[in-house]
N, C-alpha and C positions, 0 to 999 in steps of 0.2 A: 895508670888506670886503663891502659890499652896500647897495643901495638899500632902505630900510625900507618903501617903498610898493609896489614892483613886483617881486614874486618869487612863485614857485609855492608853494602851501600843501600840496600833495599830490604824490606821485610822478606821478600822471596828468596834472598840469598842466605838468610839465617839457616843454620843446620842444627840438629840435636847435639852433635859433637861440639860445635862452637858454643852453643848456649850452656852446655855442661861445663866447659872450661871457664866461661864467664862467671857462673854461679859458684864454682869451686874456688876460683881465685879471689872472689869477693867474700868468701867465708859463709855464703848462704846455704851451701850444701857441703857435705864431707864425703859420704859414702854413696849417695844416690847418683844415678846417671839419668839424664834426660833421654828417653827412648824415642819420643816424638812430641809434637806440640801442635796445637791449633793456632791459627793466626787470624785476627779480625781487625780490619781497619777501624780506627776510632778517630773522633774529632774531625770528620769530614765536614768542610764548610766552617770550621772553627778557626783554624790557622791557615796562613798563606805561605809559610816559608819552610814547611817540612811535612813529612809523612809520619803518622803515629799508628802503631799496631799493638794490640793486646796479644801477647804470646802466653798461651796456657799450656804449661808442660805436663807431660806424663812421665813418671819416674819408674825405674825398675824395682824400686823398693820404697817403703814409707820412711820418711826421715822428719823428725820433729823440726818445725820451723822452716822447712823448705817452701819457697814461694809457690803459691797456687797460681799466680799469674804475675807477669811483669809487663812493663811498657817499653817497646822499642821505638826509638825516634831516629829518623833518617832524613837525608836531604830532600828538598822538594823535587818533584818530577819535572817541574818546569825549569828549563835551563836559565831563563831570564831571572827567575826568583833565586836560583843558586848564585848567579853572578852578582845580584844585588846583595845577597847575604854575605858573600865574600868581600865585596867592596866595602861594606859597612862593618865587617868583622863580627856579624851576628852569631854565626855558628861557633866561632872561636871564643866569644864572650861566654856562652853557655858552658862550653867545655871547661873553661878556667873557673867559672863559678863553682862547679862541682869539685874541681881539683884543688882549689886554693881557699875558698871561704865558706862553702856550704856547711862544713863541719863546725863552724864557729858562730853561725848566725842563730839567733833565738827563733826566728821565723820557721815554722814547720814547712818543710818541703819534702819532695820525694827522695827517698834514699837512693843513692846512685850505686849501681853494680859495675858499670863499665862506661868509659867515655874515651873516645879516640877520634882524631881528626887529621886530615891530610895537611901537608905543609901549605898548600894554596888556599886552605880554608873553605873549600867548596864541597867536600865530602866528609861525612862523619857518621858515627854510630854511638847512640846513647841508650843504655839499658837501665831503667829505674824501677823503683817500687810502683805498684799499681794502687794509687790512692783510692780508687773506687771500692776497694775492699773495706775501707774505714770511713769514707765520707761520700758526699754527693756533690758532683761538679755543678757549678752555676751555669746559667743559660743567659747569655747577653741579650739575645733577641727578646726573650720573655721578660727579662729584668729580674730584680730581686726585691725582697721585702725591706722595709726600713731598718729592721733589726739586723738583717744580714749586711746591709750597707754600713751600719754602725760598726759591726764586728770587723768588716773588711777595712774600713778607714782607720780604725784604731790599730790594727795590725800593721798597716802601711806606715802609720806615724811612728810606731815603735821601731820598725826597721830603719826608717829614715833617721830617727834620732840616734840610733846606735852608730851610724856612719857619718853623722853631721860634722862637717869640717874635720874629719878624722885625719891624723897625720899620715896614715898609710895610703890615703887616696892617691897622692902623686906618685907613689912607688908602684902602683898597679898599671904598668905600661900596657897590659893587654885590655884594660877597661876603656872602651871608647868614650870620648868626651861628647856630651850631649849637644853642645853648640856646634861641634864639628859635624855631627850627623845631620843636624838640621841645615847647616850651611850647604852641605853636599846636596841634600834633597831640594832645597830652595833654588840652588843654582842649576842643577842638572835635571831634576824631574819636574819641577813646577812649571817651567815654560811649556812643557808638552802636556801638562795635565789641566791647566786652568780652562782652556776652551772646552774640552770634553766634559769637564765638571759642570760648567755653566749650562751646557746643553742637556746634560742628564738630570741635573738637580734644580733647574730654573724655578720650578714651582715652589721650592722651599726657601728661596733666597730673596731677601729684600732688595730693593733698588740700591741701597747703600752697599750691600755686600757685592752685588753684581758690578757696581761701579769700581769697587776697590780691587776686585779679583785680578785684573791684568798686571797690577804692580804691587800686590800685597807682599809677594816674596821680597821685592826690593826694599820695601819699608821695614820688613822684619829683619832683613840682613843688616840694616843700619842699627838695629836694636841688639845685635849679638853681644857687643861689649857690656851692655847693661845686664843681659842674662848671665854672662860670665862672671860678673861682679857679685851675683847673688850667692848666699851660702851654698856650698857644694855638699852633696851626699851621693850615695849610690841609688840610682833610680831603677826601678824594675823595667820601665819603658813600655810595658804592655799589660798594665794592671787592670784586668777586666774579668768579668764573671766566668768566661770560658777558661780562664787560667787559675780559678780559685776552687778549692774544695771546702765544703762546710762539714765539719766532723760529725759523725754519728754519735749517739750517746755511748760513752765508754771509750771513745777513740783517743782521748787525751789531748785533743786540740779543737779550737773553734774554727780556725781558718788555716788552710795549707795553700801554698803558692807554688805553681809550676811555671815552666816556660820562661827561662831566663835569657833567651836569645838577644833581646833588645836592651838588656841592662846596660847602663852607662853612668858616667859621672856627670852630674848636672844639678839643676835647681829643682827642689822637691815638689813644688806646686804643679809641675807638669803632670806627675803621676796622679795627683789629687784631682786636677781638672779632667784628666783622662777618665778616671773612674767615675766621678760624680756625674759628669755630663753624658757619658755613654751607657751607663748601666742602670739607670733609673728611667722609667717612663717619664715623659716630659712633665706631666702634671705633678708627679711625685718629686721630681727634681726641683721644680719651681717652689713647691711647698716646703721642702726641707733642705735646700741647697746650703743656705747660710748656716743652718744648724749643723750640718755634716762637716762643713769646712771648719767650723768652730770646734767641733769635737776632735777633728784631726789636730788642730792647733793646740788645744789643751793637752792632748795626749803627747804631742811632740815636745812641748816645753817642759813636760814633767820627766822626760827621759834623762836629763842631765844638764850640767852647767855649760856645755859647749853650745847649747842651743840658745842663742840670743837673737830673738826674732819678735818684732812687734805684731800684734794681731792685725792692725790696719795694713801693715806691709804685706802680711800673709794673704789677706783678702785681695788686695790689689794685684799681687803676683798670681793669684789663682785666676782672676779675671783675665789678666794678660796672657796666661797660659792657654786659655780657651782660643784666643786668636792664633797662637802658635800652632795648636793642634789642627785648627781649621786649615791653615796653610799646608801642614803636613798631609792632611787628608786629601786636599785638592791635588797635591803632587802624586799621591798614591793612585789616583784614578788612572794614570798612565802606566803604572808599573805592576799593579797587583792583578793576579789571575783570579777572577771571581766566576769561573765557568760553571761551578756547581751551584745548584739552586740555593742551598743554605748560605753559601759564601756570598752570593750576590745579595741575598736578603740582609745578611749581617752588615755588609759594607754600606748598603743603602740606609740601614738603620743608624749606623754610626754617623754617617754624614748628616742625616736629618737632625739627630739629637744634638750634635755639636754645633751645627749651624743655628739651631734654635736658641741654644745657650748663648752663643755669641751675640745674637740679635737681642735677646732678653736683657743681657747685662751691658750692652753697648761696648763690647770688648774692643772693637776697633778704635774706639776713642783713646785707648791707651797705647796705641801703636803710633810712633812718630810719623 
């Protein structure tokens, strides 16, 4: 899907000749040539680990089916973010998603034209379909409707069910293990993040959470064997509205999913807790939380005989996963660049929503 030595590392390095070669090699064009293109940064303040640009090509001739626009994805400009992505294998995971399994998953995702990455996992280029041509991207800060939440949670359940305790999972050596990612975060990032997190978010934390913060990572590290023992599947890892498109009439899909950088092998309810706690306004989450988790569960168990999972266990795992994400978010305070206004608002929003959910459901009581 790409030469690992010769590809642009930023949107500014893309040329018409290179883009022509990409689209021809992918079969998207045959006779047409890209003579020029416009480039527009998109997703500013949406993601923290990469740059996204919409590339709108002009061709020397009309050709049926030629893309009117594509999305280019490149490494983050922040060196620390690139280092973190390489350490966790985030860029490599997304490349391998498109190379190895995207063509066989039922979940609608962006068609990939090109994917290449350097051996050290720090530099990459990804060219995909522009889903804004067929759907509307979600907005995590604003939140979503209850019906959109139901569509998203059902799609997530179907994806999890397809890979539930799948015999191929151990063979995917490129797929990070969720508990290993969290272990690294809790050991290396959390000690530097908990004090700044308490200072920044003190107003939204109860005395119980503030008291638990200095050692919460240690308590959760002791719980890793329990998390490893849960049924395993492929987790998206960043399943939120900014990474979801809701299809327009006639698009052929309800929900499409992008941004597979943080995909990993782990326990499914982390994705569920991540979506439900972070993407609904607090009042909506409180009113419909159990209903949404139950809809996820019912859809999941209907996917096939490999899914052997009790509802009571699913709900408890969901609540426990809220504590896991709170710990991850505290660690992220020290590592994520939120310099732009929308990014800072998003991160503050995420922290407040998950902290509120942890408090509402007394999630820390399930942590040893």
